[in-house]
Every structure is written in structure tokens, then in C-alpha cells.
N, C-alpha and C positions, 0 to 999 in steps of 0.2 A: 361519413360515419366512422367513428373511432373503433379501433380493434379492442376487444375486451382484454386481451393479454397486455396491450399497451397501458390500458387503464389500471390493470392489476399491478403492473410494474411501477407505475407512478404512485399508486397507493402504498406499495411496499416501501419505496424510496422515501416517501414522506414520513412513514412510520419509523423508519430505520435510518435517519439522516446520517448519523455518525458512522455507522457500519457501511452504508453505501459510499460515503466519502472515502473511507478506508479502502474499500474494494477498488474504487476508481483510481485512487493514488497508487495502489499496488500494481494495478494493471498498467498504468502509464510508466511506472518505474521499470517493470519487466520489459515492456515494449521498447523503451529507450535503450536498455542494456542490450537487448537482442538485435535491434535494428540500426542504432545510431551511435552507440558509444565508441569512442576512440580508445586507443591503448592508454592514453593519459587519463581519460575518464574512468576507465576500469581500475587503474592504479589508485586514483582518488577514492572511488567508491569502495574499493577493498579496504582502504584505511578507515573510511567512515563506518563501514560494516563492522570491522574489528572493534572500533571504539564503542559502537552501539551495543555490540555483543557483551563487552566487558561491563558496560553500564547496566545492562539487563541482569547479568549475573550478580553484580553487586547489589542491585535493588532486590533481587529475589532472596538474597541471603539476609537482608534486613527484615523481611516479613517472617514472622514466627507464629 
């Protein structure tokens, strides 16, 4: 017999596929940083985050 909460979770994930994927990816990224990232990984991630932040700021300025 399946748990009703499990069924509700599956239904929500089917209805919200893109957001569920986003949440899953975010969770994996945080876990990697907290539990596995080396100093070199952190340096690379910092660079990537800075680039992404600049891109977001630039894109936000284009929307009027």
C-alpha cells in the first residue's frame, strides 16, 4: 500500500516538473559545496558565480 504523502509528492512533481528539477539541482549543488568541494572547486565555483551574477545583472537592466 502506497503512502498518501508519497502519492501527493509525485503528483506535485509531475505538475511542477521544471521547478522540481530546479530544486533538485539546487540541492545537489549545495550538498556538493558543503560535503565534497575542494579548494580548487571552490575557486572555480566562485568565478562561475561572479560571471553568472554579472549576467543576471546585465539581463535585469535590459528588461524595462
